[in-house]
LUMKETOR-417384 format. One record per atom (N, C-alpha, C, O): residue number from 1; residue in one letter; atom name; y, z, x. Coordinates in steps of 0.2 Angstrom, whole numbers, plus 5000, padded with zeros to 4 digits. Layout:
N
[r NUM a CA [Y Z X]]
...
This chain:
115
[r 1 m N [4968 5070 4955]]
[r 1 m CA [4964 5071 4949]]
[r 1 m C [4967 5077 4945]]
[r 1 m O [4968 5082 4948]]
[r 2 v N [4969 5076 4939]]
[r 2 v CA [4972 5081 4935]]
[r 2 v C [4967 5083 4929]]
[r 2 v O [4968 5088 4926]]
[r 3 g N [4961 5080 4929]]
[r 3 g CA [4956 5081 4925]]
[r 3 g C [4952 5087 4925]]
[r 3 g O [4953 5091 4930]]
[r 4 h N [4948 5088 4920]]
[r 4 h CA [4943 5094 4920]]
[r 4 h C [4937 5092 4920]]
[r 4 h O [4935 5087 4917]]
[r 5 n N [4932 5096 4923]]
[r 5 n CA [4925 5096 4922]]
[r 5 n C [4922 5088 4925]]
[r 5 n O [4918 5086 4922]]
[r 6 s N [4925 5086 4930]]
[r 6 s CA [4923 5080 4932]]
[r 6 s C [4919 5081 4939]]
[r 6 s O [4920 5086 4942]]
[r 7 r N [4916 5075 4941]]
[r 7 r CA [4913 5076 4948]]
[r 7 r C [4915 5070 4952]]
[r 7 r O [4914 5064 4950]]
[r 8 v N [4918 5071 4958]]
[r 8 v CA [4920 5066 4963]]
[r 8 v C [4914 5066 4968]]
[r 8 v O [4915 5071 4973]]
[r 9 r N [4910 5061 4969]]
[r 9 r CA [4904 5062 4973]]
[r 9 r C [4903 5055 4977]]
[r 9 r O [4904 5050 4974]]
[r 10 l N [4901 5056 4983]]
[r 10 l CA [4898 5050 4987]]
[r 10 l C [4904 5044 4987]]
[r 10 l O [4902 5038 4987]]
[r 11 n N [4910 5046 4988]]
[r 11 n CA [4915 5041 4989]]
[r 11 n C [4918 5041 4996]]
[r 11 n O [4917 5046 5000]]
[r 12 t N [4921 5036 4998]]
[r 12 t CA [4925 5035 5004]]
[r 12 t C [4932 5034 5002]]
[r 12 t O [4933 5030 4998]]
[r 13 s N [4937 5038 5005]]
[r 13 s CA [4944 5038 5004]]
[r 13 s C [4947 5037 5011]]
[r 13 s O [4946 5041 5016]]
[r 14 h N [4951 5032 5012]]
[r 14 h CA [4953 5030 5018]]
[r 14 h C [4960 5027 5018]]
[r 14 h O [4961 5023 5014]]
[r 15 s N [4965 5029 5022]]
[r 15 s CA [4972 5026 5023]]
[r 15 s C [4976 5026 5017]]
[r 15 s O [4979 5021 5015]]
[r 16 n N [4976 5032 5013]]
[r 16 n CA [4981 5033 5008]]
[r 16 n C [4986 5037 5009]]
[r 16 n O [4986 5043 5012]]
[r 17 g N [4992 5035 5007]]
[r 17 g CA [4998 5040 5008]]
[r 17 g C [5003 5038 5014]]
[r 17 g O [5001 5034 5019]]
[r 18 y N [5008 5041 5014]]
[r 18 y CA [5013 5041 5019]]
[r 18 y C [5016 5047 5021]]
[r 18 y O [5015 5052 5017]]
[r 19 s N [5019 5048 5026]]
[r 19 s CA [5021 5054 5029]]
[r 19 s C [5027 5057 5025]]
[r 19 s O [5028 5063 5026]]
[r 20 d N [5030 5053 5021]]
[r 20 d CA [5036 5055 5018]]
[r 20 d C [5036 5053 5011]]
[r 20 d O [5037 5047 5010]]
[r 21 p N [5034 5057 5005]]
[r 21 p CA [5033 5064 5006]]
[r 21 p C [5027 5066 5008]]
[r 21 p O [5022 5062 5008]]
[r 22 p N [5026 5072 5012]]
[r 22 p CA [5019 5074 5015]]
[r 22 p C [5014 5076 5010]]
[r 22 p O [5009 5079 5012]]
[r 23 d N [5015 5075 5003]]
[r 23 d CA [5010 5077 4998]]
[r 23 d C [5005 5072 4996]]
[r 23 d O [5001 5073 4992]]
[r 24 d N [5005 5066 5000]]
[r 24 d CA [5000 5061 4998]]
[r 24 d C [4993 5064 5000]]
[r 24 d O [4992 5068 5005]]
[r 25 f N [4988 5061 4997]]
[r 25 f CA [4981 5063 4999]]
[r 25 f C [4976 5058 4998]]
[r 25 f O [4977 5053 4994]]
[r 26 g N [4970 5059 5000]]
[r 26 g CA [4964 5055 4999]]
[r 26 g C [4961 5057 4993]]
[r 26 g O [4960 5053 4988]]
[r 27 i N [4959 5063 4991]]
[r 27 i CA [4957 5066 4986]]
[r 27 i C [4961 5072 4984]]
[r 27 i O [4962 5076 4988]]
[r 28 g N [4963 5073 4978]]
[r 28 g CA [4967 5078 4976]]
[r 28 g C [4966 5082 4969]]
[r 28 g O [4964 5078 4965]]
[r 29 l N [4967 5088 4969]]
[r 29 l CA [4966 5092 4963]]
[r 29 l C [4973 5094 4962]]
[r 29 l O [4976 5098 4965]]
[r 30 i N [4976 5092 4956]]
[r 30 i CA [4983 5093 4955]]
[r 30 i C [4984 5095 4948]]
[r 30 i O [4979 5096 4944]]
[r 31 g N [4990 5097 4946]]
[r 31 g CA [4991 5100 4940]]
[r 31 g C [4987 5106 4938]]
[r 31 g O [4987 5111 4942]]
[r 32 t N [4984 5106 4933]]
[r 32 t CA [4980 5112 4931]]
[r 32 t C [4972 5110 4931]]
[r 32 t O [4968 5113 4927]]
[r 33 a N [4970 5105 4935]]
[r 33 a CA [4963 5103 4936]]
[r 33 a C [4959 5109 4937]]
[r 33 a O [4960 5113 4941]]
[r 34 s N [4953 5109 4933]]
[r 34 s CA [4948 5114 4934]]
[r 34 s C [4941 5111 4931]]
[r 34 s O [4940 5107 4928]]
[r 35 g N [4937 5115 4934]]
[r 35 g CA [4929 5114 4933]]
[r 35 g C [4927 5108 4936]]
[r 35 g O [4922 5105 4934]]
[r 36 n N [4930 5105 4941]]
[r 36 n CA [4928 5099 4945]]
[r 36 n C [4924 5101 4951]]
[r 36 n O [4925 5106 4954]]
[r 37 v N [4920 5096 4953]]
[r 37 v CA [4916 5096 4959]]
[r 37 v C [4918 5090 4963]]
[r 37 v O [4917 5084 4962]]
[r 38 v N [4920 5092 4969]]
[r 38 v CA [4921 5087 4974]]
[r 38 v C [4916 5087 4980]]
[r 38 v O [4917 5092 4984]]
[r 39 e N [4912 5083 4980]]
[r 39 e CA [4906 5084 4985]]
[r 39 e C [4903 5077 4988]]
[r 39 e O [4903 5072 4986]]
[r 40 e N [4901 5079 4995]]
[r 40 e CA [4898 5073 4998]]
[r 40 e C [4902 5067 4999]]
[r 40 e O [4900 5061 4999]]
[r 41 n N [4909 5068 5000]]
[r 41 n CA [4913 5062 5001]]
[r 41 n C [4916 5062 5009]]
[r 41 n O [4915 5066 5012]]
[r 42 l N [4918 5056 5011]]
[r 42 l CA [4920 5054 5017]]
[r 42 l C [4927 5053 5016]]
[r 42 l O [4929 5048 5013]]
[r 43 v N [4932 5057 5019]]
[r 43 v CA [4939 5057 5018]]
[r 43 v C [4942 5056 5025]]
[r 43 v O [4942 5061 5029]]
[r 44 t N [4945 5050 5027]]
[r 44 t CA [4948 5049 5034]]
[r 44 t C [4954 5045 5033]]
[r 44 t O [4955 5041 5029]]
[r 45 g N [4959 5046 5038]]
[r 45 g CA [4965 5043 5039]]
[r 45 g C [4970 5043 5033]]
[r 45 g O [4974 5038 5032]]
[r 46 n N [4970 5049 5029]]
[r 46 n CA [4974 5050 5024]]
[r 46 n C [4980 5054 5026]]
[r 46 n O [4980 5057 5031]]
[r 47 t N [4986 5054 5023]]
[r 47 t CA [4991 5059 5025]]
[r 47 t C [4988 5066 5025]]
[r 47 t O [4989 5070 5029]]
[r 48 n N [4985 5068 5019]]
[r 48 n CA [4981 5074 5018]]
[r 48 n C [4974 5072 5016]]
[r 48 n O [4974 5067 5012]]
[r 49 g N [4969 5075 5018]]
[r 49 g CA [4962 5073 5016]]
[r 49 g C [4961 5075 5009]]
[r 49 g O [4961 5071 5004]]
[r 50 i N [4960 5081 5008]]
[r 50 i CA [4959 5084 5002]]
[r 50 i C [4964 5089 5000]]
[r 50 i O [4965 5094 5004]]
[r 51 y N [4968 5088 4995]]
[r 51 y CA [4974 5092 4993]]
[r 51 y C [4973 5096 4987]]
[r 51 y O [4972 5093 4981]]
[r 52 i N [4974 5102 4987]]
[r 52 i CA [4972 5106 4981]]
[r 52 i C [4979 5110 4979]]
[r 52 i O [4982 5113 4983]]
[r 53 a N [4982 5108 4973]]
[r 53 a CA [4989 5110 4972]]
[r 53 a C [4988 5118 4969]]
[r 53 a O [4983 5120 4968]]
[r 54 a N [4994 5121 4969]]
[r 54 a CA [4994 5128 4968]]
[r 54 a C [4992 5131 4961]]
[r 54 a O [4990 5136 4961]]
[r 55 a N [4993 5126 4956]]
[r 55 a CA [4991 5128 4949]]
[r 55 a C [4985 5127 4947]]
[r 55 a O [4984 5127 4941]]
[r 56 v N [4980 5124 4951]]
[r 56 v CA [4973 5122 4949]]
[r 56 v C [4969 5128 4946]]
[r 56 v O [4971 5134 4948]]
[r 57 g N [4964 5126 4942]]
[r 57 g CA [4960 5132 4940]]
[r 57 g C [4953 5132 4945]]
[r 57 g O [4954 5129 4951]]
[r 58 k N [4948 5134 4943]]
[r 58 k CA [4942 5135 4947]]
[r 58 k C [4939 5128 4948]]
[r 58 k O [4937 5125 4943]]
[r 59 n N [4938 5127 4955]]
[r 59 n CA [4934 5120 4956]]
[r 59 n C [4930 5122 4963]]
[r 59 n O [4931 5127 4966]]
[r 60 v N [4926 5117 4964]]
[r 60 v CA [4921 5117 4970]]
[r 60 v C [4922 5111 4974]]
[r 60 v O [4922 5106 4971]]
[r 61 v N [4923 5113 4980]]
[r 61 v CA [4924 5107 4986]]
[r 61 v C [4918 5109 4991]]
[r 61 v O [4918 5114 4994]]
[r 62 r N [4913 5104 4991]]
[r 62 r CA [4907 5106 4995]]
[r 62 r C [4904 5099 4999]]
[r 62 r O [4905 5094 4996]]
[r 63 q N [4902 5100 5004]]
[r 63 q CA [4898 5096 5009]]
[r 63 q C [4902 5089 5010]]
[r 63 q O [4899 5084 5010]]
[r 64 n N [4909 5090 5011]]
[r 64 n CA [4913 5084 5012]]
[r 64 n C [4914 5083 5020]]
[r 64 n O [4915 5089 5023]]
[r 65 t N [4915 5077 5022]]
[r 65 t CA [4917 5077 5029]]
[r 65 t C [4924 5074 5029]]
[r 65 t O [4925 5069 5025]]
[r 66 v N [4929 5078 5031]]
[r 66 v CA [4936 5076 5031]]
[r 66 v C [4939 5077 5038]]
[r 66 v O [4940 5082 5040]]
[r 67 v N [4940 5071 5041]]
[r 67 v CA [4942 5071 5048]]
[r 67 v C [4947 5065 5049]]
[r 67 v O [4947 5060 5045]]
[r 68 g N [4952 5066 5053]]
[r 68 g CA [4957 5061 5055]]
[r 68 g C [4962 5061 5050]]
[r 68 g O [4965 5055 5049]]
[r 69 n N [4964 5066 5047]]
[r 69 n CA [4969 5067 5042]]
[r 69 n C [4975 5072 5045]]
[r 69 n O [4973 5078 5046]]
[r 70 p N [4980 5070 5046]]
[r 70 p CA [4983 5064 5045]]
[r 70 p C [4981 5059 5051]]
[r 70 p O [4979 5061 5056]]
[r 71 p N [4982 5052 5050]]
[r 71 p CA [4980 5047 5055]]
[r 71 p C [4985 5048 5060]]
[r 71 p O [4991 5051 5059]]
[r 72 i N [4984 5045 5066]]
[r 72 i CA [4988 5046 5072]]
[r 72 i C [4995 5044 5071]]
[r 72 i O [4999 5047 5074]]
[r 73 q N [4996 5039 5067]]
[r 73 q CA [5002 5036 5066]]
[r 73 q C [5007 5041 5063]]
[r 73 q O [5012 5042 5065]]
[r 74 v N [5005 5045 5058]]
[r 74 v CA [5009 5051 5055]]
[r 74 v C [5010 5056 5061]]
[r 74 v O [5016 5058 5061]]
[r 75 a N [5006 5058 5065]]
[r 75 a CA [5007 5063 5070]]
[r 75 a C [5012 5060 5075]]
[r 75 a O [5016 5064 5077]]
[r 76 t N [5012 5054 5076]]
[r 76 t CA [5017 5051 5081]]
[r 76 t C [5024 5050 5078]]
[r 76 t O [5029 5052 5080]]
[r 77 t N [5024 5047 5072]]
[r 77 t CA [5030 5045 5069]]
[r 77 t C [5034 5051 5065]]
[r 77 t O [5040 5051 5064]]
[r 78 s N [5030 5056 5063]]
[r 78 s CA [5033 5061 5059]]
[r 78 s C [5030 5068 5061]]
[r 78 s O [5026 5071 5057]]
[r 79 p N [5031 5070 5067]]
[r 79 p CA [5027 5076 5069]]
[r 79 p C [5029 5082 5065]]
[r 79 p O [5026 5087 5066]]
[r 80 a N [5035 5082 5061]]
[r 80 a CA [5036 5088 5057]]
[r 80 a C [5032 5088 5050]]
[r 80 a O [5033 5093 5047]]
[r 81 a N [5029 5083 5049]]
[r 81 a CA [5025 5083 5042]]
[r 81 a C [5019 5088 5043]]
[r 81 a O [5016 5088 5047]]
[r 82 r N [5019 5091 5037]]
[r 82 r CA [5013 5096 5037]]
[r 82 r C [5008 5091 5033]]
[r 82 r O [5008 5090 5027]]
[r 83 a N [5003 5090 5037]]
[r 83 a CA [4997 5085 5035]]
[r 83 a C [4991 5088 5038]]
[r 83 a O [4991 5089 5044]]
[r 84 l N [4986 5089 5034]]
[r 84 l CA [4979 5092 5037]]
[r 84 l C [4974 5088 5033]]
[r 84 l O [4974 5085 5028]]
[r 85 d N [4968 5090 5036]]
[r 85 d CA [4961 5088 5033]]
[r 85 d C [4961 5090 5026]]
[r 85 d O [4959 5087 5021]]
[r 86 i N [4962 5097 5025]]
[r 86 i CA [4961 5100 5019]]
[r 86 i C [4967 5105 5018]]
[r 86 i O [4968 5109 5022]]
[r 87 v N [4970 5104 5012]]
[r 87 v CA [4976 5108 5010]]
[r 87 v C [4975 5112 5004]]
[r 87 v O [4974 5109 4999]]
[r 88 n N [4974 5118 5004]]
[r 88 n CA [4973 5123 4998]]
[r 88 n C [4979 5127 4997]]
[r 88 n O [4980 5132 5000]]
[r 89 l N [4983 5125 4992]]
[r 89 l CA [4988 5129 4990]]
[r 89 l C [4987 5134 4984]]
[r 89 l O [4991 5138 4981]]
[r 90 a N [4981 5133 4982]]
[r 90 a CA [4979 5137 4975]]
[r 90 a C [4977 5144 4978]]
[r 90 a O [4976 5145 4984]]
[r 91 p N [4977 5149 4974]]
[r 91 p CA [4975 5156 4976]]
[r 91 p C [4968 5156 4978]]
[r 91 p O [4964 5151 4977]]
[r 92 v N [4966 5161 4983]]
[r 92 v CA [4960 5161 4986]]
[r 92 v C [4954 5161 4982]]
[r 92 v O [4949 5157 4983]]
[r 93 t N [4954 5164 4976]]
[r 93 t CA [4949 5164 4971]]
[r 93 t C [4947 5158 4967]]
[r 93 t O [4942 5157 4963]]
[r 94 q N [4952 5153 4967]]
[r 94 q CA [4952 5147 4963]]
[r 94 q C [4947 5141 4965]]
[r 94 q O [4945 5137 4961]]
[r 95 t N [4946 5141 4972]]
[r 95 t CA [4942 5135 4975]]
[r 95 t C [4937 5138 4979]]
[r 95 t O [4937 5142 4983]]
[r 96 e N [4931 5135 4977]]
[r 96 e CA [4925 5137 4981]]
[r 96 e C [4924 5132 4986]]
[r 96 e O [4923 5126 4984]]
[r 97 f N [4924 5134 4993]]
[r 97 f CA [4922 5129 4998]]
[r 97 f C [4916 5131 5000]]
[r 97 f O [4914 5136 5002]]
[r 98 d N [4911 5125 5001]]
[r 98 d CA [4904 5126 5003]]
[r 98 d C [4903 5120 5008]]
[r 98 d O [4902 5114 5006]]
[r 99 r N [4902 5121 5015]]
[r 99 r CA [4899 5117 5020]]
[r 99 r C [4903 5111 5021]]
[r 99 r O [4900 5105 5021]]
[r 100 n N [4909 5111 5021]]
[r 100 n CA [4913 5105 5022]]
[r 100 n C [4914 5105 5030]]
[r 100 n O [4914 5110 5033]]
[r 101 r N [4916 5099 5032]]
[r 101 r CA [4917 5099 5039]]
[r 101 r C [4924 5095 5040]]
[r 101 r O [4925 5090 5038]]
[r 102 c N [4928 5098 5045]]
[r 102 c CA [4934 5095 5046]]
[r 102 c C [4937 5098 5053]]
[r 102 c O [4933 5101 5056]]
[r 103 i N [4943 5095 5055]]
[r 103 i CA [4946 5098 5061]]
[r 103 i C [4952 5102 5059]]
[r 103 i O [4953 5107 5063]]
[r 104 t N [4956 5101 5054]]
[r 104 t CA [4961 5105 5052]]
[r 104 t C [4961 5107 5045]]
[r 104 t O [4959 5103 5041]]
[r 105 a N [4963 5113 5043]]
[r 105 a CA [4963 5116 5037]]
[r 105 a C [4969 5121 5036]]
[r 105 a O [4970 5124 5040]]
[r 106 l N [4971 5121 5030]]
[r 106 l CA [4976 5126 5028]]
[r 106 l C [4973 5130 5022]]
[r 106 l O [4972 5127 5017]]
[r 107 n N [4972 5137 5024]]
[r 107 n CA [4969 5141 5018]]
[r 107 n C [4962 5138 5015]]
[r 107 n O [4961 5139 5009]]
[r 108 a N [4958 5135 5019]]
[r 108 a CA [4952 5132 5017]]
[r 108 a C [4947 5133 5022]]
[r 108 a O [4947 5130 5028]]
[r 109 p N [4942 5138 5021]]
[r 109 p CA [4937 5139 5027]]
[r 109 p C [4933 5132 5028]]
[r 109 p O [4931 5129 5023]]
[r 110 c N [4933 5130 5034]]
[r 110 c CA [4930 5124 5035]]
[r 110 c C [4927 5124 5042]]
[r 110 c O [4932 5124 5047]]
[r 111 p N [4921 5124 5043]]
[r 111 p CA [4918 5123 5050]]
[r 111 p C [4921 5117 5054]]
[r 111 p O [4921 5111 5051]]
[r 112 a N [4923 5118 5060]]
[r 112 a CA [4927 5112 5063]]
[r 112 a C [4921 5108 5066]]
[r 112 a O [4916 5110 5069]]
[r 113 v N [4923 5101 5066]]
[r 113 v CA [4919 5097 5070]]
[r 113 v C [4923 5096 5077]]
[r 113 v O [4929 5096 5077]]
[r 114 a N [4919 5094 5082]]
[r 114 a CA [4923 5093 5088]]
[r 114 a C [4928 5087 5088]]
[r 114 a O [4926 5082 5085]]
[r 115 p N [4934 5089 5090]]
[r 115 p CA [4939 5083 5090]]
[r 115 p C [4937 5078 5095]]
[r 115 p O [4941 5073 5096]]
């Protein structure tokens, strides 16, 4: 999503992307996306679950369940691929994280669910 001031809510995103390139995702905030709310989504089996690019503006990511990203096939066939449940490449102050549940995350506070 490159848009501004949008809400992505109550969706299921499953099995999106390939391990090469490893920047595919289920739900993504890319470009200069800002003012968006990503909430109460179920994101599973994607190369990356929720992907937040470096240049995005302020956004909110809350109450999402993001597990099983990458799917087992990626971990087996491309073990060097960097793929996680939540990838936040934006500066710490740009994305508000609130009550998301995941197993793996990069620069995104996320209480872990038991694997």
